mmCIF file of the N, C-alpha and C atoms, coordinates in Angstrom:
data_MODEL
# 
_entry.id   MODEL 
# 
loop_
_atom_site.group_PDB 
_atom_site.id 
_atom_site.type_symbol 
_atom_site.label_atom_id 
_atom_site.label_alt_id 
_atom_site.label_comp_id 
_atom_site.label_asym_id 
_atom_site.label_entity_id 
_atom_site.label_seq_id 
_atom_site.pdbx_PDB_ins_code 
_atom_site.Cartn_x 
_atom_site.Cartn_y 
_atom_site.Cartn_z 
_atom_site.occupancy 
_atom_site.B_iso_or_equiv 
_atom_site.pdbx_formal_charge 
_atom_site.auth_seq_id 
_atom_site.auth_comp_id 
_atom_site.auth_asym_id 
_atom_site.auth_atom_id 
_atom_site.pdbx_PDB_model_num 
ATOM 1   N N  . MET A 1 1  ? 16.645  -18.267 6.395   1.00 0.00 ? 1  MET A N  1 
ATOM 2   C CA . MET A 1 1  ? 15.535  -18.527 5.509   1.00 0.00 ? 1  MET A CA 1 
ATOM 3   C C  . MET A 1 1  ? 15.092  -19.979 5.672   1.00 0.00 ? 1  MET A C  1 
ATOM 4   N N  . ASN A 1 2  ? 13.810  -20.161 5.513   1.00 0.00 ? 2  ASN A N  1 
ATOM 5   C CA . ASN A 1 2  ? 13.207  -21.482 5.551   1.00 0.00 ? 2  ASN A CA 1 
ATOM 6   C C  . ASN A 1 2  ? 12.393  -21.656 4.280   1.00 0.00 ? 2  ASN A C  1 
ATOM 7   N N  . THR A 1 3  ? 12.137  -22.898 3.905   1.00 0.00 ? 3  THR A N  1 
ATOM 8   C CA . THR A 1 3  ? 11.304  -23.143 2.735   1.00 0.00 ? 3  THR A CA 1 
ATOM 9   C C  . THR A 1 3  ? 10.002  -23.795 3.164   1.00 0.00 ? 3  THR A C  1 
ATOM 10  N N  . ILE A 1 4  ? 8.957   -23.432 2.470   1.00 0.00 ? 4  ILE A N  1 
ATOM 11  C CA . ILE A 1 4  ? 7.628   -23.965 2.744   1.00 0.00 ? 4  ILE A CA 1 
ATOM 12  C C  . ILE A 1 4  ? 7.062   -24.485 1.435   1.00 0.00 ? 4  ILE A C  1 
ATOM 13  N N  . PRO A 1 5  ? 6.741   -25.789 1.373   1.00 0.00 ? 5  PRO A N  1 
ATOM 14  C CA . PRO A 1 5  ? 6.089   -26.304 0.169   1.00 0.00 ? 5  PRO A CA 1 
ATOM 15  C C  . PRO A 1 5  ? 4.587   -26.033 0.233   1.00 0.00 ? 5  PRO A C  1 
ATOM 16  N N  . VAL A 1 6  ? 4.030   -25.614 -0.885  1.00 0.00 ? 6  VAL A N  1 
ATOM 17  C CA . VAL A 1 6  ? 2.595   -25.323 -0.963  1.00 0.00 ? 6  VAL A CA 1 
ATOM 18  C C  . VAL A 1 6  ? 2.053   -25.925 -2.248  1.00 0.00 ? 6  VAL A C  1 
ATOM 19  N N  . SER A 1 7  ? 0.895   -26.544 -2.157  1.00 0.00 ? 7  SER A N  1 
ATOM 20  C CA . SER A 1 7  ? 0.243   -27.026 -3.371  1.00 0.00 ? 7  SER A CA 1 
ATOM 21  C C  . SER A 1 7  ? -1.236  -26.671 -3.309  1.00 0.00 ? 7  SER A C  1 
ATOM 22  N N  . ALA A 1 8  ? -1.809  -26.496 -4.481  1.00 0.00 ? 8  ALA A N  1 
ATOM 23  C CA . ALA A 1 8  ? -3.230  -26.155 -4.581  1.00 0.00 ? 8  ALA A CA 1 
ATOM 24  C C  . ALA A 1 8  ? -3.830  -26.895 -5.761  1.00 0.00 ? 8  ALA A C  1 
ATOM 25  N N  . THR A 1 9  ? -5.083  -27.312 -5.602  1.00 0.00 ? 9  THR A N  1 
ATOM 26  C CA . THR A 1 9  ? -5.806  -28.005 -6.664  1.00 0.00 ? 9  THR A CA 1 
ATOM 27  C C  . THR A 1 9  ? -7.068  -27.224 -6.977  1.00 0.00 ? 9  THR A C  1 
ATOM 28  N N  . ASP A 1 10 ? -7.275  -26.927 -8.266  1.00 0.00 ? 10 ASP A N  1 
ATOM 29  C CA . ASP A 1 10 ? -8.472  -26.188 -8.648  1.00 0.00 ? 10 ASP A CA 1 
ATOM 30  C C  . ASP A 1 10 ? -9.642  -27.142 -8.856  1.00 0.00 ? 10 ASP A C  1 
ATOM 31  N N  . ALA A 1 11 ? -10.791 -26.593 -9.188  1.00 0.00 ? 11 ALA A N  1 
ATOM 32  C CA . ALA A 1 11 ? -12.013 -27.383 -9.339  1.00 0.00 ? 11 ALA A CA 1 
ATOM 33  C C  . ALA A 1 11 ? -11.906 -28.419 -10.454 1.00 0.00 ? 11 ALA A C  1 
ATOM 34  N N  . ALA A 1 12 ? -11.045 -28.178 -11.436 1.00 0.00 ? 12 ALA A N  1 
ATOM 35  C CA . ALA A 1 12 ? -10.872 -29.115 -12.546 1.00 0.00 ? 12 ALA A CA 1 
ATOM 36  C C  . ALA A 1 12 ? -9.876  -30.227 -12.230 1.00 0.00 ? 12 ALA A C  1 
ATOM 37  N N  . GLY A 1 13 ? -9.291  -30.172 -11.026 1.00 0.00 ? 13 GLY A N  1 
ATOM 38  C CA . GLY A 1 13 ? -8.345  -31.203 -10.628 1.00 0.00 ? 13 GLY A CA 1 
ATOM 39  C C  . GLY A 1 13 ? -6.899  -30.914 -10.990 1.00 0.00 ? 13 GLY A C  1 
ATOM 40  N N  . ASN A 1 14 ? -6.621  -29.725 -11.506 1.00 0.00 ? 14 ASN A N  1 
ATOM 41  C CA . ASN A 1 14 ? -5.251  -29.340 -11.829 1.00 0.00 ? 14 ASN A CA 1 
ATOM 42  C C  . ASN A 1 14 ? -4.514  -28.945 -10.553 1.00 0.00 ? 14 ASN A C  1 
ATOM 43  N N  . THR A 1 15 ? -3.355  -29.523 -10.338 1.00 0.00 ? 15 THR A N  1 
ATOM 44  C CA . THR A 1 15 ? -2.583  -29.243 -9.136  1.00 0.00 ? 15 THR A CA 1 
ATOM 45  C C  . THR A 1 15 ? -1.323  -28.473 -9.492  1.00 0.00 ? 15 THR A C  1 
ATOM 46  N N  . THR A 1 16 ? -1.043  -27.465 -8.696  1.00 0.00 ? 16 THR A N  1 
ATOM 47  C CA . THR A 1 16 ? 0.176   -26.679 -8.831  1.00 0.00 ? 16 THR A CA 1 
ATOM 48  C C  . THR A 1 16 ? 0.909   -26.742 -7.499  1.00 0.00 ? 16 THR A C  1 
ATOM 49  N N  . ALA A 1 17 ? 2.203   -26.980 -7.564  1.00 0.00 ? 17 ALA A N  1 
ATOM 50  C CA . ALA A 1 17 ? 3.017   -27.030 -6.344  1.00 0.00 ? 17 ALA A CA 1 
ATOM 51  C C  . ALA A 1 17 ? 4.172   -26.050 -6.481  1.00 0.00 ? 17 ALA A C  1 
ATOM 52  N N  . ILE A 1 18 ? 4.434   -25.324 -5.400  1.00 0.00 ? 18 ILE A N  1 
ATOM 53  C CA . ILE A 1 18 ? 5.564   -24.409 -5.365  1.00 0.00 ? 18 ILE A CA 1 
ATOM 54  C C  . ILE A 1 18 ? 6.275   -24.562 -4.033  1.00 0.00 ? 18 ILE A C  1 
ATOM 55  N N  . THR A 1 19 ? 7.492   -24.119 -3.984  1.00 0.00 ? 19 THR A N  1 
ATOM 56  C CA . THR A 1 19 ? 8.243   -24.049 -2.736  1.00 0.00 ? 19 THR A CA 1 
ATOM 57  C C  . THR A 1 19 ? 8.713   -22.616 -2.584  1.00 0.00 ? 19 THR A C  1 
ATOM 58  N N  . ARG A 1 20 ? 8.471   -22.038 -1.437  1.00 0.00 ? 20 ARG A N  1 
ATOM 59  C CA . ARG A 1 20 ? 8.821   -20.647 -1.178  1.00 0.00 ? 20 ARG A CA 1 
ATOM 60  C C  . ARG A 1 20 ? 9.862   -20.565 -0.081  1.00 0.00 ? 20 ARG A C  1 
ATOM 61  N N  . ALA A 1 21 ? 10.844  -19.710 -0.278  1.00 0.00 ? 21 ALA A N  1 
ATOM 62  C CA . ALA A 1 21 ? 11.792  -19.394 0.784   1.00 0.00 ? 21 ALA A CA 1 
ATOM 63  C C  . ALA A 1 21 ? 11.218  -18.203 1.539   1.00 0.00 ? 21 ALA A C  1 
ATOM 64  N N  . VAL A 1 22 ? 11.109  -18.329 2.833   1.00 0.00 ? 22 VAL A N  1 
ATOM 65  C CA . VAL A 1 22 ? 10.548  -17.253 3.648   1.00 0.00 ? 22 VAL A CA 1 
ATOM 66  C C  . VAL A 1 22 ? 11.399  -17.028 4.889   1.00 0.00 ? 22 VAL A C  1 
ATOM 67  N N  . ALA A 1 23 ? 11.400  -15.812 5.340   1.00 0.00 ? 23 ALA A N  1 
ATOM 68  C CA . ALA A 1 23 ? 12.034  -15.468 6.610   1.00 0.00 ? 23 ALA A CA 1 
ATOM 69  C C  . ALA A 1 23 ? 10.915  -15.394 7.642   1.00 0.00 ? 23 ALA A C  1 
ATOM 70  N N  . TYR A 1 24 ? 10.996  -16.192 8.669   1.00 0.00 ? 24 TYR A N  1 
ATOM 71  C CA . TYR A 1 24 ? 9.968   -16.157 9.699   1.00 0.00 ? 24 TYR A CA 1 
ATOM 72  C C  . TYR A 1 24 ? 10.174  -14.945 10.588  1.00 0.00 ? 24 TYR A C  1 
ATOM 73  N N  . SER A 1 25 ? 9.086   -14.353 11.004  1.00 0.00 ? 25 SER A N  1 
ATOM 74  C CA . SER A 1 25 ? 9.131   -13.194 11.865  1.00 0.00 ? 25 SER A CA 1 
ATOM 75  C C  . SER A 1 25 ? 7.948   -13.257 12.811  1.00 0.00 ? 25 SER A C  1 
ATOM 76  N N  . CYS A 1 26 ? 8.027   -12.472 13.843  1.00 0.00 ? 26 CYS A N  1 
ATOM 77  C CA . CYS A 1 26 ? 6.925   -12.427 14.809  1.00 0.00 ? 26 CYS A CA 1 
ATOM 78  C C  . CYS A 1 26 ? 5.924   -11.325 14.488  1.00 0.00 ? 26 CYS A C  1 
ATOM 79  N N  . VAL A 1 27 ? 6.097   -10.649 13.346  1.00 0.00 ? 27 VAL A N  1 
ATOM 80  C CA . VAL A 1 27 ? 5.207   -9.549  13.007  1.00 0.00 ? 27 VAL A CA 1 
ATOM 81  C C  . VAL A 1 27 ? 4.725   -9.689  11.560  1.00 0.00 ? 27 VAL A C  1 
ATOM 82  N N  . PHE A 1 28 ? 3.423   -9.472  11.354  1.00 0.00 ? 28 PHE A N  1 
ATOM 83  C CA . PHE A 1 28 ? 2.853   -9.518  10.010  1.00 0.00 ? 28 PHE A CA 1 
ATOM 84  C C  . PHE A 1 28 ? 3.504   -8.460  9.136   1.00 0.00 ? 28 PHE A C  1 
ATOM 85  N N  . GLY A 1 29 ? 3.867   -8.837  7.910   1.00 0.00 ? 29 GLY A N  1 
ATOM 86  C CA . GLY A 1 29 ? 4.388   -7.898  6.941   1.00 0.00 ? 29 GLY A CA 1 
ATOM 87  C C  . GLY A 1 29 ? 5.897   -7.816  6.884   1.00 0.00 ? 29 GLY A C  1 
ATOM 88  N N  . ASP A 1 30 ? 6.592   -8.528  7.770   1.00 0.00 ? 30 ASP A N  1 
ATOM 89  C CA . ASP A 1 30 ? 8.060   -8.504  7.760   1.00 0.00 ? 30 ASP A CA 1 
ATOM 90  C C  . ASP A 1 30 ? 8.563   -9.596  6.826   1.00 0.00 ? 30 ASP A C  1 
ATOM 91  N N  . PHE A 1 31 ? 8.827   -9.241  5.581   1.00 0.00 ? 31 PHE A N  1 
ATOM 92  C CA . PHE A 1 31 ? 9.238   -10.225 4.585   1.00 0.00 ? 31 PHE A CA 1 
ATOM 93  C C  . PHE A 1 31 ? 10.738  -10.465 4.554   1.00 0.00 ? 31 PHE A C  1 
ATOM 94  N N  . ASN A 1 32 ? 11.526  -9.512  5.008   1.00 0.00 ? 32 ASN A N  1 
ATOM 95  C CA . ASN A 1 32 ? 12.970  -9.690  4.942   1.00 0.00 ? 32 ASN A CA 1 
ATOM 96  C C  . ASN A 1 32 ? 13.575  -10.200 6.245   1.00 0.00 ? 32 ASN A C  1 
ATOM 97  N N  . GLY A 1 33 ? 12.746  -10.454 7.237   1.00 0.00 ? 33 GLY A N  1 
ATOM 98  C CA . GLY A 1 33 ? 13.212  -11.084 8.471   1.00 0.00 ? 33 GLY A CA 1 
ATOM 99  C C  . GLY A 1 33 ? 14.033  -10.204 9.383   1.00 0.00 ? 33 GLY A C  1 
ATOM 100 N N  . ASN A 1 34 ? 13.864  -8.881  9.288   1.00 0.00 ? 34 ASN A N  1 
ATOM 101 C CA . ASN A 1 34 ? 14.621  -8.001  10.183  1.00 0.00 ? 34 ASN A CA 1 
ATOM 102 C C  . ASN A 1 34 ? 13.818  -7.600  11.423  1.00 0.00 ? 34 ASN A C  1 
ATOM 103 N N  . TRP A 1 35 ? 12.700  -8.281  11.647  1.00 0.00 ? 35 TRP A N  1 
ATOM 104 C CA . TRP A 1 35 ? 11.874  -8.152  12.843  1.00 0.00 ? 35 TRP A CA 1 
ATOM 105 C C  . TRP A 1 35 ? 11.118  -6.829  12.929  1.00 0.00 ? 35 TRP A C  1 
ATOM 106 N N  . GLN A 1 36 ? 10.979  -6.135  11.803  1.00 0.00 ? 36 GLN A N  1 
ATOM 107 C CA . GLN A 1 36 ? 10.153  -4.934  11.778  1.00 0.00 ? 36 GLN A CA 1 
ATOM 108 C C  . GLN A 1 36 ? 9.621   -4.728  10.372  1.00 0.00 ? 36 GLN A C  1 
ATOM 109 N N  . VAL A 1 37 ? 8.506   -4.023  10.285  1.00 0.00 ? 37 VAL A N  1 
ATOM 110 C CA . VAL A 1 37 ? 7.914   -3.714  8.984   1.00 0.00 ? 37 VAL A CA 1 
ATOM 111 C C  . VAL A 1 37 ? 8.425   -2.341  8.566   1.00 0.00 ? 37 VAL A C  1 
ATOM 112 N N  . ASP A 1 38 ? 9.096   -2.308  7.423   1.00 0.00 ? 38 ASP A N  1 
ATOM 113 C CA . ASP A 1 38 ? 9.700   -1.066  6.958   1.00 0.00 ? 38 ASP A CA 1 
ATOM 114 C C  . ASP A 1 38 ? 9.532   -0.936  5.447   1.00 0.00 ? 38 ASP A C  1 
ATOM 115 N N  . ALA A 1 39 ? 10.219  0.039   4.867   1.00 0.00 ? 39 ALA A N  1 
ATOM 116 C CA . ALA A 1 39 ? 10.088  0.318   3.436   1.00 0.00 ? 39 ALA A CA 1 
ATOM 117 C C  . ALA A 1 39 ? 10.407  -0.900  2.579   1.00 0.00 ? 39 ALA A C  1 
ATOM 118 N N  . ALA A 1 40 ? 11.407  -1.682  2.967   1.00 0.00 ? 40 ALA A N  1 
ATOM 119 C CA . ALA A 1 40 ? 11.787  -2.864  2.177   1.00 0.00 ? 40 ALA A CA 1 
ATOM 120 C C  . ALA A 1 40 ? 10.642  -3.861  2.095   1.00 0.00 ? 40 ALA A C  1 
ATOM 121 N N  . ASP A 1 41 ? 9.868   -3.982  3.149   1.00 0.00 ? 41 ASP A N  1 
ATOM 122 C CA . ASP A 1 41 ? 8.746   -4.928  3.154   1.00 0.00 ? 41 ASP A CA 1 
ATOM 123 C C  . ASP A 1 41 ? 7.602   -4.432  2.267   1.00 0.00 ? 41 ASP A C  1 
ATOM 124 N N  . VAL A 1 42 ? 7.304   -3.134  2.351   1.00 0.00 ? 42 VAL A N  1 
ATOM 125 C CA . VAL A 1 42 ? 6.264   -2.569  1.488   1.00 0.00 ? 42 VAL A CA 1 
ATOM 126 C C  . VAL A 1 42 ? 6.692   -2.699  0.021   1.00 0.00 ? 42 VAL A C  1 
ATOM 127 N N  . GLN A 1 43 ? 7.964   -2.448  -0.250  1.00 0.00 ? 43 GLN A N  1 
ATOM 128 C CA . GLN A 1 43 ? 8.472   -2.578  -1.617  1.00 0.00 ? 43 GLN A CA 1 
ATOM 129 C C  . GLN A 1 43 ? 8.397   -4.013  -2.111  1.00 0.00 ? 43 GLN A C  1 
ATOM 130 N N  . ALA A 1 44 ? 8.613   -4.979  -1.217  1.00 0.00 ? 44 ALA A N  1 
ATOM 131 C CA . ALA A 1 44 ? 8.549   -6.388  -1.613  1.00 0.00 ? 44 ALA A CA 1 
ATOM 132 C C  . ALA A 1 44 ? 7.161   -6.740  -2.138  1.00 0.00 ? 44 ALA A C  1 
ATOM 133 N N  . VAL A 1 45 ? 6.127   -6.203  -1.502  1.00 0.00 ? 45 VAL A N  1 
ATOM 134 C CA . VAL A 1 45 ? 4.759   -6.456  -1.957  1.00 0.00 ? 45 VAL A CA 1 
ATOM 135 C C  . VAL A 1 45 ? 4.456   -5.629  -3.207  1.00 0.00 ? 45 VAL A C  1 
ATOM 136 N N  . ALA A 1 46 ? 4.821   -4.355  -3.192  1.00 0.00 ? 46 ALA A N  1 
ATOM 137 C CA . ALA A 1 46 ? 4.537   -3.479  -4.329  1.00 0.00 ? 46 ALA A CA 1 
ATOM 138 C C  . ALA A 1 46 ? 5.234   -3.973  -5.595  1.00 0.00 ? 46 ALA A C  1 
ATOM 139 N N  . HIS A 1 47 ? 6.406   -4.565  -5.447  1.00 0.00 ? 47 HIS A N  1 
ATOM 140 C CA . HIS A 1 47 ? 7.147   -5.093  -6.597  1.00 0.00 ? 47 HIS A CA 1 
ATOM 141 C C  . HIS A 1 47 ? 6.368   -6.215  -7.298  1.00 0.00 ? 47 HIS A C  1 
ATOM 142 N N  . ARG A 1 48 ? 5.484   -6.854  -6.564  1.00 0.00 ? 48 ARG A N  1 
ATOM 143 C CA . ARG A 1 48 ? 4.694   -7.969  -7.117  1.00 0.00 ? 48 ARG A CA 1 
ATOM 144 C C  . ARG A 1 48 ? 3.292   -7.532  -7.536  1.00 0.00 ? 48 ARG A C  1 
ATOM 145 N N  . TRP A 1 49 ? 3.088   -6.236  -7.652  1.00 0.00 ? 49 TRP A N  1 
ATOM 146 C CA . TRP A 1 49 ? 1.810   -5.645  -8.057  1.00 0.00 ? 49 TRP A CA 1 
ATOM 147 C C  . TRP A 1 49 ? 1.254   -6.366  -9.275  1.00 0.00 ? 49 TRP A C  1 
ATOM 148 N N  . ARG A 1 50 ? 0.021   -6.762  -9.223  1.00 0.00 ? 50 ARG A N  1 
ATOM 149 C CA . ARG A 1 50 ? -0.723  -7.428  -10.295 1.00 0.00 ? 50 ARG A CA 1 
ATOM 150 C C  . ARG A 1 50 ? -0.263  -8.855  -10.571 1.00 0.00 ? 50 ARG A C  1 
ATOM 151 N N  . ALA A 1 51 ? 0.647   -9.390  -9.763  1.00 0.00 ? 51 ALA A N  1 
ATOM 152 C CA . ALA A 1 51 ? 1.100   -10.766 -9.957  1.00 0.00 ? 51 ALA A CA 1 
ATOM 153 C C  . ALA A 1 51 ? -0.010  -11.733 -9.561  1.00 0.00 ? 51 ALA A C  1 
ATOM 154 N N  . THR A 1 52 ? -0.150  -12.779 -10.331 1.00 0.00 ? 52 THR A N  1 
ATOM 155 C CA . THR A 1 52 ? -1.141  -13.814 -10.015 1.00 0.00 ? 52 THR A CA 1 
ATOM 156 C C  . THR A 1 52 ? -0.463  -15.107 -9.581  1.00 0.00 ? 52 THR A C  1 
ATOM 157 N N  . THR A 1 53 ? 0.851   -15.106 -9.495  1.00 0.00 ? 53 THR A N  1 
ATOM 158 C CA . THR A 1 53 ? 1.602   -16.305 -9.132  1.00 0.00 ? 53 THR A CA 1 
ATOM 159 C C  . THR A 1 53 ? 2.388   -16.107 -7.847  1.00 0.00 ? 53 THR A C  1 
ATOM 160 N N  . GLU A 1 54 ? 1.977   -15.168 -7.017  1.00 0.00 ? 54 GLU A N  1 
ATOM 161 C CA . GLU A 1 54 ? 2.678   -14.845 -5.778  1.00 0.00 ? 54 GLU A CA 1 
ATOM 162 C C  . GLU A 1 54 ? 1.738   -14.941 -4.575  1.00 0.00 ? 54 GLU A C  1 
ATOM 163 N N  . PRO A 1 55 ? 1.266   -16.134 -4.217  1.00 0.00 ? 55 PRO A N  1 
ATOM 164 C CA . PRO A 1 55 ? 0.286   -16.254 -3.128  1.00 0.00 ? 55 PRO A CA 1 
ATOM 165 C C  . PRO A 1 55 ? 0.804   -15.790 -1.773  1.00 0.00 ? 55 PRO A C  1 
ATOM 166 N N  . LEU A 1 56 ? 2.106   -15.794 -1.576  1.00 0.00 ? 56 LEU A N  1 
ATOM 167 C CA . LEU A 1 56 ? 2.670   -15.328 -0.308  1.00 0.00 ? 56 LEU A CA 1 
ATOM 168 C C  . LEU A 1 56 ? 2.341   -13.863 -0.049  1.00 0.00 ? 56 LEU A C  1 
ATOM 169 N N  . TYR A 1 57 ? 2.151   -13.082 -1.113  1.00 0.00 ? 57 TYR A N  1 
ATOM 170 C CA . TYR A 1 57 ? 1.897   -11.651 -0.998  1.00 0.00 ? 57 TYR A CA 1 
ATOM 171 C C  . TYR A 1 57 ? 0.437   -11.277 -1.244  1.00 0.00 ? 57 TYR A C  1 
ATOM 172 N N  . ASP A 1 58 ? -0.405  -12.260 -1.479  1.00 0.00 ? 58 ASP A N  1 
ATOM 173 C CA . ASP A 1 58 ? -1.835  -12.040 -1.738  1.00 0.00 ? 58 ASP A CA 1 
ATOM 174 C C  . ASP A 1 58 ? -2.607  -12.274 -0.447  1.00 0.00 ? 58 ASP A C  1 
ATOM 175 N N  . PHE A 1 59 ? -2.676  -11.259 0.407   1.00 0.00 ? 59 PHE A N  1 
ATOM 176 C CA . PHE A 1 59 ? -3.240  -11.419 1.741   1.00 0.00 ? 59 PHE A CA 1 
ATOM 177 C C  . PHE A 1 59 ? -4.751  -11.562 1.765   1.00 0.00 ? 59 PHE A C  1 
ATOM 178 N N  . ASP A 1 60 ? -5.438  -10.976 0.802   1.00 0.00 ? 60 ASP A N  1 
ATOM 179 C CA . ASP A 1 60 ? -6.896  -11.078 0.810   1.00 0.00 ? 60 ASP A CA 1 
ATOM 180 C C  . ASP A 1 60 ? -7.397  -12.283 0.022   1.00 0.00 ? 60 ASP A C  1 
ATOM 181 N N  . GLY A 1 61 ? -6.473  -13.048 -0.583  1.00 0.00 ? 61 GLY A N  1 
ATOM 182 C CA . GLY A 1 61 ? -6.842  -14.297 -1.234  1.00 0.00 ? 61 GLY A CA 1 
ATOM 183 C C  . GLY A 1 61 ? -7.657  -14.151 -2.506  1.00 0.00 ? 61 GLY A C  1 
ATOM 184 N N  . ASP A 1 62 ? -7.576  -12.997 -3.162  1.00 0.00 ? 62 ASP A N  1 
ATOM 185 C CA . ASP A 1 62 ? -8.369  -12.814 -4.382  1.00 0.00 ? 62 ASP A CA 1 
ATOM 186 C C  . ASP A 1 62 ? -7.636  -13.279 -5.645  1.00 0.00 ? 62 ASP A C  1 
ATOM 187 N N  . GLY A 1 63 ? -6.438  -13.824 -5.489  1.00 0.00 ? 63 GLY A N  1 
ATOM 188 C CA . GLY A 1 63 ? -5.717  -14.386 -6.625  1.00 0.00 ? 63 GLY A CA 1 
ATOM 189 C C  . GLY A 1 63 ? -4.787  -13.430 -7.340  1.00 0.00 ? 63 GLY A C  1 
ATOM 190 N N  . VAL A 1 64 ? -4.694  -12.200 -6.833  1.00 0.00 ? 64 VAL A N  1 
ATOM 191 C CA . VAL A 1 64 ? -3.805  -11.216 -7.459  1.00 0.00 ? 64 VAL A CA 1 
ATOM 192 C C  . VAL A 1 64 ? -3.260  -10.294 -6.358  1.00 0.00 ? 64 VAL A C  1 
ATOM 193 N N  . VAL A 1 65 ? -2.000  -9.905  -6.493  1.00 0.00 ? 65 VAL A N  1 
ATOM 194 C CA . VAL A 1 65 ? -1.429  -8.933  -5.559  1.00 0.00 ? 65 VAL A CA 1 
ATOM 195 C C  . VAL A 1 65 ? -1.939  -7.561  -5.993  1.00 0.00 ? 65 VAL A C  1 
ATOM 196 N N  . SER A 1 66 ? -2.707  -6.932  -5.122  1.00 0.00 ? 66 SER A N  1 
ATOM 197 C CA . SER A 1 66 ? -3.380  -5.680  -5.470  1.00 0.00 ? 66 SER A CA 1 
ATOM 198 C C  . SER A 1 66 ? -3.031  -4.584  -4.468  1.00 0.00 ? 66 SER A C  1 
ATOM 199 N N  . VAL A 1 67 ? -3.617  -3.419  -4.691  1.00 0.00 ? 67 VAL A N  1 
ATOM 200 C CA . VAL A 1 67 ? -3.402  -2.294  -3.797  1.00 0.00 ? 67 VAL A CA 1 
ATOM 201 C C  . VAL A 1 67 ? -3.843  -2.644  -2.367  1.00 0.00 ? 67 VAL A C  1 
ATOM 202 N N  . VAL A 1 68 ? -4.836  -3.491  -2.228  1.00 0.00 ? 68 VAL A N  1 
ATOM 203 C CA . VAL A 1 68 ? -5.300  -3.896  -0.898  1.00 0.00 ? 68 VAL A CA 1 
ATOM 204 C C  . VAL A 1 68 ? -4.178  -4.614  -0.149  1.00 0.00 ? 68 VAL A C  1 
ATOM 205 N N  . ASP A 1 69 ? -3.450  -5.477  -0.843  1.00 0.00 ? 69 ASP A N  1 
ATOM 206 C CA . ASP A 1 69 ? -2.357  -6.213  -0.211  1.00 0.00 ? 69 ASP A CA 1 
ATOM 207 C C  . ASP A 1 69 ? -1.213  -5.272  0.171   1.00 0.00 ? 69 ASP A C  1 
ATOM 208 N N  . VAL A 1 70 ? -0.890  -4.333  -0.702  1.00 0.00 ? 70 VAL A N  1 
ATOM 209 C CA . VAL A 1 70 ? 0.159   -3.354  -0.409  1.00 0.00 ? 70 VAL A CA 1 
ATOM 210 C C  . VAL A 1 70 ? -0.251  -2.495  0.789   1.00 0.00 ? 70 VAL A C  1 
ATOM 211 N N  . MET A 1 71 ? -1.516  -2.084  0.822   1.00 0.00 ? 71 MET A N  1 
ATOM 212 C CA . MET A 1 71 ? -2.005  -1.241  1.914   1.00 0.00 ? 71 MET A CA 1 
ATOM 213 C C  . MET A 1 71 ? -1.959  -1.970  3.254   1.00 0.00 ? 71 MET A C  1 
ATOM 214 N N  . ARG A 1 72 ? -2.206  -3.272  3.254   1.00 0.00 ? 72 ARG A N  1 
ATOM 215 C CA . ARG A 1 72 ? -2.168  -4.019  4.518   1.00 0.00 ? 72 ARG A CA 1 
ATOM 216 C C  . ARG A 1 72 ? -0.770  -4.024  5.111   1.00 0.00 ? 72 ARG A C  1 
ATOM 217 N N  . VAL A 1 73 ? 0.242   -4.159  4.257   1.00 0.00 ? 73 VAL A N  1 
ATOM 218 C CA . VAL A 1 73 ? 1.615   -4.118  4.763   1.00 0.00 ? 73 VAL A CA 1 
ATOM 219 C C  . VAL A 1 73 ? 1.983   -2.688  5.162   1.00 0.00 ? 73 VAL A C  1 
ATOM 220 N N  . ALA A 1 74 ? 1.590   -1.721  4.341   1.00 0.00 ? 74 ALA A N  1 
ATOM 221 C CA . ALA A 1 74 ? 1.869   -0.319  4.679   1.00 0.00 ? 74 ALA A CA 1 
ATOM 222 C C  . ALA A 1 74 ? 1.233   0.060   6.010   1.00 0.00 ? 74 ALA A C  1 
ATOM 223 N N  . ALA A 1 75 ? 0.061   -0.471  6.306   1.00 0.00 ? 75 ALA A N  1 
ATOM 224 C CA . ALA A 1 75 ? -0.615  -0.173  7.571   1.00 0.00 ? 75 ALA A CA 1 
ATOM 225 C C  . ALA A 1 75 ? 0.158   -0.739  8.766   1.00 0.00 ? 75 ALA A C  1 
ATOM 226 N N  . ALA A 1 76 ? 0.983   -1.750  8.517   1.00 0.00 ? 76 ALA A N  1 
ATOM 227 C CA . ALA A 1 76 ? 1.781   -2.350  9.585   1.00 0.00 ? 76 ALA A CA 1 
ATOM 228 C C  . ALA A 1 76 ? 3.142   -1.682  9.735   1.00 0.00 ? 76 ALA A C  1 
ATOM 229 N N  . TRP A 1 77 ? 3.424   -0.677  8.897   1.00 0.00 ? 77 TRP A N  1 
ATOM 230 C CA . TRP A 1 77 ? 4.700   0.036   8.904   1.00 0.00 ? 77 TRP A CA 1 
ATOM 231 C C  . TRP A 1 77 ? 5.055   0.464   10.337  1.00 0.00 ? 77 TRP A C  1 
ATOM 232 N N  . GLY A 1 78 ? 6.271   0.187   10.741  1.00 0.00 ? 78 GLY A N  1 
ATOM 233 C CA . GLY A 1 78 ? 6.728   0.572   12.076  1.00 0.00 ? 78 GLY A CA 1 
ATOM 234 C C  . GLY A 1 78 ? 6.509   -0.491  13.130  1.00 0.00 ? 78 GLY A C  1 
ATOM 235 N N  . ASN A 1 79 ? 5.660   -1.479  12.841  1.00 0.00 ? 79 ASN A N  1 
ATOM 236 C CA . ASN A 1 79 ? 5.458   -2.556  13.797  1.00 0.00 ? 79 ASN A CA 1 
ATOM 237 C C  . ASN A 1 79 ? 6.720   -3.414  13.854  1.00 0.00 ? 79 ASN A C  1 
ATOM 238 N N  . GLY A 1 80 ? 7.008   -3.917  15.011  1.00 0.00 ? 80 GLY A N  1 
ATOM 239 C CA . GLY A 1 80 ? 8.194   -4.757  15.169  1.00 0.00 ? 80 GLY A CA 1 
ATOM 240 C C  . GLY A 1 80 ? 8.040   -5.718  16.327  1.00 0.00 ? 80 GLY A C  1 
ATOM 241 N N  . CYS A 1 81 ? 9.047   -6.506  16.503  1.00 0.00 ? 81 CYS A N  1 
ATOM 242 C CA . CYS A 1 81 ? 9.066   -7.486  17.583  1.00 0.00 ? 81 CYS A CA 1 
ATOM 243 C C  . CYS A 1 81 ? 9.847   -6.920  18.764  1.00 0.00 ? 81 CYS A C  1 
ATOM 244 N N  . PRO A 1 82 ? 9.457   -7.323  19.947  1.00 0.00 ? 82 PRO A N  1 
ATOM 245 C CA . PRO A 1 82 ? 10.171  -6.823  21.148  1.00 0.00 ? 82 PRO A CA 1 
ATOM 246 C C  . PRO A 1 82 ? 11.594  -7.366  21.202  1.00 0.00 ? 82 PRO A C  1 
# 
């Protein structure tokens, strides 16, 4: 696992900073670092359904983890690294 610091500032000048532990992978949607997209990865996104504080799982950038984000990972199901 690696950590990535992220900060964001809104239009009013409010800044929020977080640090995320992530497993790097060569394939989109592999959150657990096992080099393939599987049920555990889809569950990781689905578990954060409607979350507004989980930018790592908000792929379309709309500020909330939605069905669109879950579907993007599900569409990658079975993809893996050589």
